[in-house]
All heavy atoms as TSV, in Angstrom:
chain	resi	resn	atom	element	x	y	z
A	1	MET	N	N	-38.890	10.828	-23.857
A	1	MET	CA	C	-37.847	10.723	-22.853
A	1	MET	C	C	-38.189	9.560	-21.919
A	1	MET	O	O	-39.282	9.507	-21.377
A	1	MET	CB	C	-37.754	12.034	-22.073
A	1	MET	CG	C	-36.564	12.076	-21.167
A	1	MET	SD	S	-36.463	13.581	-20.182
A	1	MET	CE	C	-35.880	14.734	-21.363
A	2	SER	N	N	-37.263	8.623	-21.750
A	2	SER	CA	C	-37.532	7.475	-20.884
A	2	SER	C	C	-37.196	7.816	-19.432
A	2	SER	O	O	-36.300	8.609	-19.152
A	2	SER	CB	C	-36.717	6.276	-21.331
A	2	SER	OG	O	-35.341	6.528	-21.134
A	3	LYS	N	N	-37.951	7.214	-18.538
A	3	LYS	CA	C	-37.695	7.432	-17.112
A	3	LYS	C	C	-36.621	6.456	-16.652
A	3	LYS	O	O	-36.675	5.271	-16.960
A	3	LYS	CB	C	-38.964	7.221	-16.292
A	3	LYS	CG	C	-39.975	8.313	-16.464
A	3	LYS	CD	C	-41.096	8.120	-15.478
A	3	LYS	CE	C	-42.063	9.279	-15.548
A	3	LYS	NZ	N	-43.112	9.166	-14.553
A	4	GLU	N	N	-35.663	6.967	-15.905
A	4	GLU	CA	C	-34.621	6.110	-15.363
A	4	GLU	C	C	-35.057	5.604	-13.997
A	4	GLU	O	O	-35.686	6.325	-13.238
A	4	GLU	CB	C	-33.316	6.891	-15.224
A	4	GLU	CG	C	-32.725	7.289	-16.544
A	4	GLU	CD	C	-31.398	8.001	-16.366
A	4	GLU	OE1	O	-30.721	7.738	-15.361
A	4	GLU	OE2	O	-31.054	8.816	-17.227
A	5	LYS	N	N	-34.708	4.361	-13.713
A	5	LYS	CA	C	-35.008	3.799	-12.400
A	5	LYS	C	C	-34.044	4.380	-11.374
A	5	LYS	O	O	-32.861	4.585	-11.662
A	5	LYS	CB	C	-34.841	2.282	-12.404
A	5	LYS	CG	C	-35.984	1.549	-13.010
A	5	LYS	CD	C	-35.788	0.074	-12.775
A	5	LYS	CE	C	-37.015	-0.694	-13.161
A	5	LYS	NZ	N	-36.851	-2.122	-12.906
A	6	ALA	N	N	-34.550	4.626	-10.187
A	6	ALA	CA	C	-33.700	5.113	-9.105
A	6	ALA	C	C	-32.816	3.967	-8.613
A	6	ALA	O	O	-33.261	2.827	-8.524
A	6	ALA	CB	C	-34.545	5.644	-7.963
A	7	VAL	N	N	-31.582	4.272	-8.324
A	7	VAL	CA	C	-30.647	3.274	-7.822
A	7	VAL	C	C	-30.139	3.735	-6.467
A	7	VAL	O	O	-29.666	4.855	-6.330
A	7	VAL	CB	C	-29.450	3.100	-8.799
A	7	VAL	CG1	C	-28.448	2.126	-8.225
A	7	VAL	CG2	C	-29.928	2.661	-10.157
A	8	ASN	N	N	-30.261	2.859	-5.493
A	8	ASN	CA	C	-29.745	3.167	-4.153
A	8	ASN	C	C	-28.409	2.464	-3.981
A	8	ASN	O	O	-28.281	1.274	-4.251
A	8	ASN	CB	C	-30.715	2.687	-3.070
A	8	ASN	CG	C	-31.987	3.483	-3.074
A	8	ASN	OD1	O	-31.980	4.674	-3.367
A	8	ASN	ND2	N	-33.090	2.844	-2.767
A	9	VAL	N	N	-27.439	3.206	-3.542
A	9	VAL	CA	C	-26.109	2.661	-3.310
A	9	VAL	C	C	-25.787	2.804	-1.836
A	9	VAL	O	O	-25.952	3.877	-1.254
A	9	VAL	CB	C	-25.046	3.422	-4.147
A	9	VAL	CG1	C	-23.657	2.925	-3.819
A	9	VAL	CG2	C	-25.348	3.290	-5.622
A	10	GLN	N	N	-25.356	1.711	-1.223
A	10	GLN	CA	C	-24.900	1.769	0.151
A	10	GLN	C	C	-23.389	1.616	0.149
A	10	GLN	O	O	-22.836	0.851	-0.638
A	10	GLN	CB	C	-25.539	0.673	0.993
A	10	GLN	CG	C	-27.001	0.911	1.246
A	10	GLN	CD	C	-27.519	0.025	2.358
A	10	GLN	OE1	O	-26.844	-0.861	2.849
A	10	GLN	NE2	N	-28.738	0.291	2.767
A	11	VAL	N	N	-22.739	2.331	1.055
A	11	VAL	CA	C	-21.278	2.305	1.115
A	11	VAL	C	C	-20.844	1.720	2.451
A	11	VAL	O	O	-21.232	2.198	3.519
A	11	VAL	CB	C	-20.696	3.727	0.945
A	11	VAL	CG1	C	-19.186	3.696	1.067
A	11	VAL	CG2	C	-21.132	4.315	-0.381
A	12	LEU	N	N	-20.047	0.651	2.376
A	12	LEU	CA	C	-19.471	0.021	3.553
A	12	LEU	C	C	-17.981	0.325	3.550
A	12	LEU	O	O	-17.310	0.143	2.533
A	12	LEU	CB	C	-19.672	-1.497	3.510
A	12	LEU	CG	C	-19.101	-2.240	4.702
A	12	LEU	CD1	C	-20.066	-3.294	5.167
A	12	LEU	CD2	C	-17.748	-2.821	4.396
A	13	LEU	N	N	-17.477	0.820	4.671
A	13	LEU	CA	C	-16.053	1.133	4.774
A	13	LEU	C	C	-15.429	0.171	5.770
A	13	LEU	O	O	-15.933	-0.001	6.873
A	13	LEU	CB	C	-15.845	2.569	5.251
A	13	LEU	CG	C	-14.370	2.928	5.297
A	13	LEU	CD1	C	-13.975	3.612	4.009
A	13	LEU	CD2	C	-14.083	3.776	6.475
A	14	ARG	N	N	-14.346	-0.466	5.361
A	14	ARG	CA	C	-13.630	-1.370	6.252
A	14	ARG	C	C	-12.241	-0.794	6.498
A	14	ARG	O	O	-11.466	-0.578	5.564
A	14	ARG	CB	C	-13.519	-2.756	5.617
A	14	ARG	CG	C	-12.916	-3.766	6.555
A	14	ARG	CD	C	-13.037	-5.141	5.980
A	14	ARG	NE	N	-12.512	-6.110	6.920
A	14	ARG	CZ	C	-12.358	-7.377	6.646
A	14	ARG	NH1	N	-12.702	-7.834	5.460
A	14	ARG	NH2	N	-11.867	-8.184	7.535
A	15	CYS	N	N	-11.948	-0.519	7.752
A	15	CYS	CA	C	-10.650	0.058	8.128
A	15	CYS	C	C	-9.614	-1.054	8.211
A	15	CYS	O	O	-9.845	-2.066	8.856
A	15	CYS	CB	C	-10.763	0.771	9.474
A	15	CYS	SG	S	-11.916	2.149	9.451
A	16	ARG	N	N	-8.490	-0.849	7.568
A	16	ARG	CA	C	-7.430	-1.854	7.598
A	16	ARG	C	C	-6.441	-1.549	8.719
A	16	ARG	O	O	-6.261	-0.396	9.119
A	16	ARG	CB	C	-6.706	-1.911	6.260
A	16	ARG	CG	C	-5.865	-0.681	5.976
A	16	ARG	CD	C	-4.899	-0.974	4.829
A	16	ARG	NE	N	-4.117	0.184	4.478
A	16	ARG	CZ	C	-3.024	0.585	5.118
A	16	ARG	NH1	N	-2.593	-0.067	6.172
A	16	ARG	NH2	N	-2.357	1.661	4.716
A	17	PRO	N	N	-5.766	-2.575	9.214
A	17	PRO	CA	C	-4.728	-2.331	10.226
A	17	PRO	C	C	-3.479	-1.759	9.563
A	17	PRO	O	O	-3.341	-1.785	8.336
A	17	PRO	CB	C	-4.465	-3.727	10.783
A	17	PRO	CG	C	-4.800	-4.645	9.655
A	17	PRO	CD	C	-5.933	-3.983	8.909
A	18	PHE	N	N	-2.569	-1.251	10.387
A	18	PHE	CA	C	-1.295	-0.777	9.866
A	18	PHE	C	C	-0.547	-1.949	9.221
A	18	PHE	O	O	-0.594	-3.076	9.715
A	18	PHE	CB	C	-0.430	-0.227	10.988
A	18	PHE	CG	C	-0.699	1.214	11.337
A	18	PHE	CD1	C	-1.724	1.930	10.770
A	18	PHE	CD2	C	0.095	1.854	12.266
A	18	PHE	CE1	C	-1.949	3.250	11.092
A	18	PHE	CE2	C	-0.116	3.181	12.601
A	18	PHE	CZ	C	-1.136	3.875	12.015
A	19	ASN	N	N	0.175	-1.664	8.148
A	19	ASN	CA	C	1.025	-2.691	7.558
A	19	ASN	C	C	2.382	-2.662	8.268
A	19	ASN	O	O	2.628	-1.821	9.135
A	19	ASN	CB	C	1.152	-2.508	6.036
A	19	ASN	CG	C	1.793	-1.196	5.649
A	19	ASN	OD1	O	2.678	-0.688	6.335
A	19	ASN	ND2	N	1.357	-0.635	4.540
A	20	GLU	N	N	3.267	-3.570	7.891
A	20	GLU	CA	C	4.564	-3.684	8.572
A	20	GLU	C	C	5.390	-2.410	8.469
A	20	GLU	O	O	6.056	-2.009	9.429
A	20	GLU	CB	C	5.344	-4.868	8.016
A	20	GLU	CG	C	4.743	-6.198	8.397
A	20	GLU	CD	C	5.521	-7.365	7.814
A	20	GLU	OE1	O	6.693	-7.173	7.421
A	20	GLU	OE2	O	4.948	-8.456	7.758
A	21	ASP	N	N	5.391	-1.776	7.310
A	21	ASP	CA	C	6.159	-0.535	7.132
A	21	ASP	C	C	5.638	0.573	8.040
A	21	ASP	O	O	6.416	1.331	8.620
A	21	ASP	CB	C	6.111	-0.062	5.676
A	21	ASP	CG	C	6.911	-0.972	4.751
A	21	ASP	OD1	O	7.831	-1.662	5.233
A	21	ASP	OD2	O	6.599	-0.977	3.545
A	22	GLU	N	N	4.324	0.693	8.158
A	22	GLU	CA	C	3.727	1.731	9.019
A	22	GLU	C	C	4.047	1.470	10.490
A	22	GLU	O	O	4.344	2.403	11.242
A	22	GLU	CB	C	2.214	1.778	8.796
A	22	GLU	CG	C	1.836	2.286	7.419
A	22	GLU	CD	C	0.400	1.992	7.033
A	22	GLU	OE1	O	-0.170	0.980	7.497
A	22	GLU	OE2	O	-0.148	2.790	6.255
A	23	LEU	N	N	4.006	0.204	10.895
A	23	LEU	CA	C	4.353	-0.137	12.280
A	23	LEU	C	C	5.831	0.143	12.559
A	23	LEU	O	O	6.180	0.709	13.598
A	23	LEU	CB	C	4.035	-1.609	12.556
A	23	LEU	CG	C	2.559	-1.978	12.607
A	23	LEU	CD1	C	2.387	-3.489	12.661
A	23	LEU	CD2	C	1.881	-1.313	13.795
A	24	ARG	N	N	6.685	-0.247	11.623
A	24	ARG	CA	C	8.134	-0.077	11.789
A	24	ARG	C	C	8.521	1.405	11.885
A	24	ARG	O	O	9.396	1.789	12.648
A	24	ARG	CB	C	8.852	-0.748	10.611
A	24	ARG	CG	C	10.308	-0.984	10.818
A	24	ARG	CD	C	10.982	-1.799	9.710
A	24	ARG	NE	N	10.267	-1.950	8.468
A	24	ARG	CZ	C	9.637	-3.073	8.072
A	24	ARG	NH1	N	9.630	-4.130	8.840
A	24	ARG	NH2	N	9.022	-3.120	6.911
A	25	SER	N	N	7.830	2.255	11.126
A	25	SER	CA	C	8.174	3.675	11.126
A	25	SER	C	C	7.392	4.478	12.173
A	25	SER	O	O	7.502	5.702	12.209
A	25	SER	CB	C	7.925	4.265	9.736
A	25	SER	OG	O	6.536	4.277	9.463
A	26	ASN	N	N	6.610	3.793	13.006
A	26	ASN	CA	C	5.785	4.458	14.030
A	26	ASN	C	C	4.910	5.555	13.419
A	26	ASN	O	O	4.817	6.665	13.934
A	26	ASN	CB	C	6.644	5.049	15.149
A	26	ASN	CG	C	7.223	3.975	16.036
A	26	ASN	OD1	O	6.600	2.953	16.261
A	26	ASN	ND2	N	8.422	4.200	16.522
A	27	ALA	N	N	4.269	5.218	12.311
A	27	ALA	CA	C	3.378	6.174	11.635
A	27	ALA	C	C	2.226	6.546	12.571
A	27	ALA	O	O	1.731	5.701	13.311
A	27	ALA	CB	C	2.831	5.553	10.355
A	28	PRO	N	N	1.814	7.793	12.556
A	28	PRO	CA	C	0.701	8.198	13.424
A	28	PRO	C	C	-0.619	7.612	12.922
A	28	PRO	O	O	-0.826	7.451	11.716
A	28	PRO	CB	C	0.683	9.723	13.305
A	28	PRO	CG	C	1.306	9.996	11.982
A	28	PRO	CD	C	2.313	8.905	11.754
A	29	GLN	N	N	-1.493	7.268	13.858
A	29	GLN	CA	C	-2.812	6.783	13.476
A	29	GLN	C	C	-3.702	7.996	13.232
A	29	GLN	O	O	-3.969	8.773	14.132
A	29	GLN	CB	C	-3.422	5.919	14.575
A	29	GLN	CG	C	-4.764	5.358	14.181
A	29	GLN	CD	C	-5.303	4.372	15.199
A	29	GLN	OE1	O	-4.598	3.947	16.104
A	29	GLN	NE2	N	-6.541	3.996	15.046
A	30	VAL	N	N	-4.138	8.166	12.003
A	30	VAL	CA	C	-4.946	9.334	11.641
A	30	VAL	C	C	-6.403	8.978	11.385
A	30	VAL	O	O	-7.241	9.853	11.251
A	30	VAL	CB	C	-4.362	10.086	10.422
A	30	VAL	CG1	C	-2.984	10.635	10.744
A	30	VAL	CG2	C	-4.333	9.203	9.201
A	31	VAL	N	N	-6.705	7.671	11.330
A	31	VAL	CA	C	-8.072	7.231	11.050
A	31	VAL	C	C	-8.593	6.427	12.232
A	31	VAL	O	O	-7.922	5.519	12.712
A	31	VAL	CB	C	-8.127	6.365	9.769
A	31	VAL	CG1	C	-9.524	5.822	9.536
A	31	VAL	CG2	C	-7.659	7.165	8.573
A	32	THR	N	N	-9.787	6.777	12.702
A	32	THR	CA	C	-10.446	6.054	13.780
A	32	THR	C	C	-11.826	5.632	13.297
A	32	THR	O	O	-12.596	6.468	12.812
A	32	THR	CB	C	-10.592	6.945	15.032
A	32	THR	OG1	O	-9.314	7.444	15.388
A	32	THR	CG2	C	-11.170	6.166	16.191
A	33	CYS	N	N	-12.128	4.345	13.440
A	33	CYS	CA	C	-13.415	3.821	12.981
A	33	CYS	C	C	-14.354	3.586	14.162
A	33	CYS	O	O	-13.947	3.042	15.180
A	33	CYS	CB	C	-13.210	2.498	12.254
A	33	CYS	SG	S	-12.255	2.662	10.757
A	34	ASN	N	N	-15.603	4.005	14.009
A	34	ASN	CA	C	-16.630	3.785	15.023
A	34	ASN	C	C	-17.774	3.021	14.358
A	34	ASN	O	O	-18.578	3.599	13.623
A	34	ASN	CB	C	-17.118	5.112	15.586
A	34	ASN	CG	C	-18.093	4.923	16.724
A	34	ASN	OD1	O	-18.898	4.004	16.720
A	34	ASN	ND2	N	-18.028	5.806	17.692
A	35	GLU	N	N	-17.812	1.703	14.607
A	35	GLU	CA	C	-18.820	0.859	13.966
A	35	GLU	C	C	-20.237	1.220	14.398
A	35	GLU	O	O	-21.169	1.158	13.599
A	35	GLU	CB	C	-18.572	-0.611	14.299
A	35	GLU	CG	C	-17.356	-1.187	13.640
A	35	GLU	CD	C	-17.222	-2.662	13.908
A	35	GLU	OE1	O	-18.015	-3.436	13.349
A	35	GLU	OE2	O	-16.317	-3.030	14.691
A	36	TYR	N	N	-20.410	1.572	15.661
A	36	TYR	CA	C	-21.748	1.797	16.201
A	36	TYR	C	C	-22.381	3.091	15.686
A	36	TYR	O	O	-23.570	3.152	15.438
A	36	TYR	CB	C	-21.714	1.772	17.725
A	36	TYR	CG	C	-21.183	0.456	18.225
A	36	TYR	CD1	C	-19.897	0.348	18.743
A	36	TYR	CD2	C	-21.944	-0.707	18.127
A	36	TYR	CE1	C	-19.395	-0.866	19.165
A	36	TYR	CE2	C	-21.454	-1.926	18.541
A	36	TYR	CZ	C	-20.186	-2.002	19.061
A	36	TYR	OH	O	-19.683	-3.204	19.461
A	37	GLN	N	N	-21.556	4.118	15.520
A	37	GLN	CA	C	-22.079	5.379	14.989
A	37	GLN	C	C	-21.902	5.469	13.477
A	37	GLN	O	O	-22.288	6.460	12.872
A	37	GLN	CB	C	-21.396	6.571	15.673
A	37	GLN	CG	C	-21.777	6.681	17.130
A	37	GLN	CD	C	-21.139	7.881	17.801
A	37	GLN	OE1	O	-20.036	8.303	17.426
A	37	GLN	NE2	N	-21.823	8.427	18.773
A	38	ARG	N	N	-21.284	4.419	12.893
A	38	ARG	CA	C	-21.038	4.340	11.446
A	38	ARG	C	C	-20.235	5.543	10.953
A	38	ARG	O	O	-20.494	6.106	9.907
A	38	ARG	CB	C	-22.358	4.207	10.678
A	38	ARG	CG	C	-23.165	3.006	11.083
A	38	ARG	CD	C	-24.459	2.919	10.339
A	38	ARG	NE	N	-25.008	4.246	10.104
A	38	ARG	CZ	C	-26.292	4.543	10.149
A	38	ARG	NH1	N	-27.158	3.639	10.416
A	38	ARG	NH2	N	-26.714	5.767	9.907
A	39	GLU	N	N	-19.232	5.918	11.753
A	39	GLU	CA	C	-18.418	7.093	11.429
A	39	GLU	C	C	-16.942	6.736	11.339
A	39	GLU	O	O	-16.468	5.818	12.006
A	39	GLU	CB	C	-18.570	8.167	12.508
A	39	GLU	CG	C	-19.934	8.771	12.580
A	39	GLU	CD	C	-20.052	9.799	13.693
A	39	GLU	OE1	O	-19.208	9.822	14.609
A	39	GLU	OE2	O	-21.007	10.581	13.630
A	40	VAL	N	N	-16.244	7.497	10.527
A	40	VAL	CA	C	-14.796	7.417	10.437
A	40	VAL	C	C	-14.261	8.817	10.669
A	40	VAL	O	O	-14.667	9.765	10.000
A	40	VAL	CB	C	-14.349	6.888	9.056
A	40	VAL	CG1	C	-12.845	6.940	8.930
A	40	VAL	CG2	C	-14.862	5.475	8.848
A	41	ALA	N	N	-13.377	8.951	11.662
A	41	ALA	CA	C	-12.780	10.243	11.973
A	41	ALA	C	C	-11.352	10.264	11.428
A	41	ALA	O	O	-10.614	9.290	11.563
A	41	ALA	CB	C	-12.763	10.478	13.477
A	42	VAL	N	N	-11.002	11.367	10.797
A	42	VAL	CA	C	-9.657	11.554	10.247
A	42	VAL	C	C	-9.053	12.777	10.912
A	42	VAL	O	O	-9.641	13.853	10.888
A	42	VAL	CB	C	-9.700	11.744	8.711
A	42	VAL	CG1	C	-8.300	11.953	8.165
A	42	VAL	CG2	C	-10.379	10.561	8.042
A	43	SER	N	N	-7.884	12.595	11.539
A	43	SER	CA	C	-7.183	13.691	12.221
A	43	SER	C	C	-5.824	13.882	11.574
A	43	SER	O	O	-5.069	12.923	11.416
A	43	SER	CB	C	-6.989	13.367	13.699
A	43	SER	OG	O	-8.228	13.218	14.336
A	44	GLN	N	N	-5.530	15.129	11.214
A	44	GLN	CA	C	-4.248	15.427	10.586
A	44	GLN	C	C	-3.696	16.738	11.118
A	44	GLN	O	O	-4.448	17.614	11.525
A	44	GLN	CB	C	-4.414	15.560	9.072
A	44	GLN	CG	C	-4.800	14.292	8.375
A	44	GLN	CD	C	-4.957	14.523	6.902
A	44	GLN	OE1	O	-5.873	15.217	6.491
A	44	GLN	NE2	N	-4.077	13.936	6.105
A	45	HIS	N	N	-2.367	16.844	11.092
A	45	HIS	CA	C	-1.690	18.096	11.382
A	45	HIS	C	C	-1.232	18.656	10.048
A	45	HIS	O	O	-0.398	18.066	9.364
A	45	HIS	CB	C	-0.481	17.884	12.300
A	45	HIS	CG	C	-0.861	17.539	13.699
A	45	HIS	ND1	N	-1.300	18.480	14.595
A	45	HIS	CD2	C	-0.880	16.370	14.357
A	45	HIS	CE1	C	-1.565	17.905	15.736
A	45	HIS	NE2	N	-1.321	16.615	15.624
A	46	ILE	N	N	-1.808	19.771	9.658
A	46	ILE	CA	C	-1.445	20.402	8.386
A	46	ILE	C	C	-1.084	21.857	8.655
A	46	ILE	O	O	-1.880	22.599	9.230
A	46	ILE	CB	C	-2.610	20.324	7.366
A	46	ILE	CG1	C	-2.938	18.856	7.077
A	46	ILE	CG2	C	-2.265	21.066	6.090
A	46	ILE	CD1	C	-4.132	18.656	6.190
A	47	ALA	N	N	0.109	22.236	8.267
A	47	ALA	CA	C	0.599	23.608	8.439
A	47	ALA	C	C	0.453	24.071	9.885
A	47	ALA	O	O	0.027	25.186	10.159
A	47	ALA	CB	C	-0.120	24.560	7.489
A	48	GLY	N	N	0.778	23.160	10.825
A	48	GLY	CA	C	0.732	23.517	12.244
A	48	GLY	C	C	-0.654	23.537	12.852
A	48	GLY	O	O	-0.815	23.921	13.996
A	49	LYS	N	N	-1.659	23.126	12.100
A	49	LYS	CA	C	-3.034	23.112	12.614
A	49	LYS	C	C	-3.553	21.683	12.697
A	49	LYS	O	O	-3.243	20.852	11.854
A	49	LYS	CB	C	-3.974	23.901	11.691
A	49	LYS	CG	C	-3.709	25.373	11.653
A	49	LYS	CD	C	-4.728	26.053	10.766
A	49	LYS	CE	C	-4.468	27.544	10.664
A	49	LYS	NZ	N	-5.441	28.203	9.798
A	50	GLN	N	N	-4.346	21.420	13.729
A	50	GLN	CA	C	-5.013	20.134	13.870
A	50	GLN	C	C	-6.332	20.193	13.098
A	50	GLN	O	O	-7.166	21.055	13.360
A	50	GLN	CB	C	-5.297	19.843	15.354
A	50	GLN	CG	C	-6.087	18.585	15.601
A	50	GLN	CD	C	-5.276	17.326	15.422
A	50	GLN	OE1	O	-4.057	17.337	15.529
A	50	GLN	NE2	N	-5.952	16.238	15.145
A	51	ILE	N	N	-6.495	19.310	12.143
A	51	ILE	CA	C	-7.719	19.286	11.348
A	51	ILE	C	C	-8.392	17.938	11.552
A	51	ILE	O	O	-7.803	16.887	11.279
A	51	ILE	CB	C	-7.422	19.522	9.853
A	51	ILE	CG1	C	-6.805	20.905	9.675
A	51	ILE	CG2	C	-8.692	19.371	9.032
A	51	ILE	CD1	C	-6.372	21.226	8.279
A	52	ASP	N	N	-9.619	17.971	12.081
A	52	ASP	CA	C	-10.401	16.770	12.329
A	52	ASP	C	C	-11.640	16.785	11.448
A	52	ASP	O	O	-12.336	17.798	11.380
A	52	ASP	CB	C	-10.839	16.692	13.792
A	52	ASP	CG	C	-9.664	16.639	14.750
A	52	ASP	OD1	O	-8.668	15.975	14.419
A	52	ASP	OD2	O	-9.747	17.263	15.813
A	53	ARG	N	N	-11.883	15.669	10.784
A	53	ARG	CA	C	-13.087	15.551	9.953
A	53	ARG	C	C	-13.747	14.222	10.268
A	53	ARG	O	O	-13.064	13.226	10.521
A	53	ARG	CB	C	-12.727	15.620	8.480
A	53	ARG	CG	C	-12.095	16.975	8.163
A	53	ARG	CD	C	-12.002	17.276	6.728
A	53	ARG	NE	N	-13.332	17.333	6.123
A	53	ARG	CZ	C	-13.533	17.324	4.817
A	53	ARG	NH1	N	-12.520	17.272	4.006
A	53	ARG	NH2	N	-14.742	17.379	4.319
A	54	VAL	N	N	-15.073	14.196	10.235
A	54	VAL	CA	C	-15.824	12.980	10.492
A	54	VAL	C	C	-16.702	12.690	9.279
A	54	VAL	O	O	-17.385	13.582	8.770
A	54	VAL	CB	C	-16.689	13.119	11.766
A	54	VAL	CG1	C	-17.526	11.879	11.988
A	54	VAL	CG2	C	-15.811	13.392	12.980
A	55	PHE	N	N	-16.662	11.435	8.834
A	55	PHE	CA	C	-17.447	11.004	7.690
A	55	PHE	C	C	-18.391	9.893	8.135
A	55	PHE	O	O	-18.004	9.022	8.911
A	55	PHE	CB	C	-16.536	10.478	6.573
A	55	PHE	CG	C	-15.535	11.500	6.112
A	55	PHE	CD1	C	-14.270	11.554	6.680
A	55	PHE	CD2	C	-15.857	12.410	5.119
A	55	PHE	CE1	C	-13.334	12.493	6.268
A	55	PHE	CE2	C	-14.926	13.353	4.691
A	55	PHE	CZ	C	-13.672	13.394	5.273
A	56	THR	N	N	-19.613	9.912	7.656
A	56	THR	CA	C	-20.613	8.906	8.004
A	56	THR	C	C	-20.886	8.025	6.790
A	56	THR	O	O	-21.032	8.523	5.671
A	56	THR	CB	C	-21.919	9.580	8.462
A	56	THR	OG1	O	-21.614	10.441	9.569
A	56	THR	CG2	C	-22.943	8.559	8.907
A	57	PHE	N	N	-20.941	6.723	7.042
A	57	PHE	CA	C	-21.186	5.744	5.990
A	57	PHE	C	C	-22.397	4.887	6.365
A	57	PHE	O	O	-22.869	4.936	7.490
A	57	PHE	CB	C	-19.951	4.845	5.806
A	57	PHE	CG	C	-18.756	5.593	5.313
A	57	PHE	CD1	C	-17.870	6.187	6.211
A	57	PHE	CD2	C	-18.496	5.712	3.960
A	57	PHE	CE1	C	-16.768	6.891	5.763
A	57	PHE	CE2	C	-17.391	6.416	3.502
A	57	PHE	CZ	C	-16.537	7.003	4.398
A	58	ASP	N	N	-22.849	4.083	5.430
A	58	ASP	CA	C	-23.957	3.183	5.720
A	58	ASP	C	C	-23.533	2.099	6.720
A	58	ASP	O	O	-24.307	1.709	7.584
A	58	ASP	CB	C	-24.478	2.526	4.441
A	58	ASP	CG	C	-25.100	3.561	3.506
A	58	ASP	OD1	O	-26.039	4.256	3.944
A	58	ASP	OD2	O	-24.635	3.683	2.367
A	59	LYS	N	N	-22.284	1.633	6.594
A	59	LYS	CA	C	-21.721	0.666	7.531
A	59	LYS	C	C	-20.227	0.912	7.639
A	59	LYS	O	O	-19.577	1.274	6.670
A	59	LYS	CB	C	-21.961	-0.771	7.071
A	59	LYS	CG	C	-23.419	-1.152	7.083
A	59	LYS	CD	C	-23.610	-2.594	6.724
A	59	LYS	CE	C	-25.114	-2.860	6.711
A	59	LYS	NZ	N	-25.435	-4.234	6.446
A	60	VAL	N	N	-19.698	0.689	8.838
A	60	VAL	CA	C	-18.260	0.807	9.083
A	60	VAL	C	C	-17.840	-0.435	9.839
A	60	VAL	O	O	-18.494	-0.850	10.785
A	60	VAL	CB	C	-17.923	2.073	9.909
A	60	VAL	CG1	C	-16.459	2.075	10.331
A	60	VAL	CG2	C	-18.253	3.328	9.128
A	61	ARG	N	N	-16.757	-1.042	9.391
A	61	ARG	CA	C	-16.232	-2.252	10.027
A	61	ARG	C	C	-14.757	-2.055	10.343
A	61	ARG	O	O	-14.014	-1.467	9.576
A	61	ARG	CB	C	-16.375	-3.457	9.104
A	61	ARG	CG	C	-17.808	-3.799	8.769
A	61	ARG	CD	C	-18.484	-4.410	9.968
A	61	ARG	NE	N	-19.835	-4.822	9.633
A	61	ARG	CZ	C	-20.925	-4.197	10.083
A	61	ARG	NH1	N	-20.832	-3.151	10.853
A	61	ARG	NH2	N	-22.108	-4.635	9.759
A	62	ARG	N	N	-14.357	-2.619	11.490
A	62	ARG	CA	C	-12.928	-2.640	11.826
A	62	ARG	C	C	-12.252	-3.719	11.002
A	62	ARG	O	O	-12.903	-4.582	10.425
A	62	ARG	CB	C	-12.746	-2.951	13.309
A	62	ARG	CG	C	-13.184	-1.834	14.219
A	62	ARG	CD	C	-12.825	-2.180	15.650
A	62	ARG	NE	N	-13.292	-3.513	15.988
A	62	ARG	CZ	C	-14.277	-3.772	16.825
A	62	ARG	NH1	N	-14.895	-2.809	17.415
A	62	ARG	NH2	N	-14.634	-5.007	17.076
A	63	SER	N	N	-10.944	-3.704	10.984
A	63	SER	CA	C	-10.194	-4.660	10.174
A	63	SER	C	C	-10.418	-6.099	10.647
A	63	SER	O	O	-10.338	-7.025	9.860
A	63	SER	CB	C	-8.710	-4.337	10.218
A	63	SER	OG	O	-8.254	-4.407	11.550
A	64	SER	N	N	-10.725	-6.289	11.917
A	64	SER	CA	C	-10.912	-7.648	12.443
A	64	SER	C	C	-12.301	-8.206	12.162
A	64	SER	O	O	-12.567	-9.366	12.409
A	64	SER	CB	C	-10.653	-7.652	13.956
A	64	SER	OG	O	-11.564	-6.775	14.589
A	65	SER	N	N	-13.197	-7.388	11.640
A	65	SER	CA	C	-14.567	-7.837	11.377
A	65	SER	C	C	-14.642	-8.596	10.073
A	65	SER	O	O	-13.944	-8.309	9.123
A	65	SER	CB	C	-15.512	-6.624	11.265
A	65	SER	OG	O	-15.543	-5.922	12.461
A	66	SER	N	N	-15.509	-9.590	10.052
A	66	SER	CA	C	-15.761	-10.271	8.787
A	66	SER	C	C	-16.954	-9.609	8.126
A	66	SER	O	O	-17.914	-9.227	8.781
A	66	SER	CB	C	-16.024	-11.743	9.015
A	66	SER	OG	O	-17.161	-11.900	9.836
A	67	VAL	N	N	-16.864	-9.430	6.842
A	67	VAL	CA	C	-17.921	-8.717	6.119
A	67	VAL	C	C	-18.891	-9.705	5.532
A	67	VAL	O	O	-18.587	-10.737	5.083
A	67	VAL	CB	C	-17.304	-7.835	5.003
A	67	VAL	CG1	C	-18.379	-7.134	4.216
A	67	VAL	CG2	C	-16.350	-6.857	5.604
C-alpha cells in the first residue's frame, strides 16, 4: 500500500457586489463579509424565522479588493 502525500487546501472567498438586476429589484443583502475575522455571515428569513449562519474561511475579500 503506497502512502499518499497530505495536501493542504486553502479557501479564499471573494464577495461580489450586487448586479444591476439585484439593485433594480431592491434585493435584500443576505451576505456580509468580514475580512479581518475571515468570516462570511448569511442571514435569511425562512418560514417566518430569521436564520443566521457564520462561515470561516482562510481568507475573505470584499468585491473591491484585488486578489
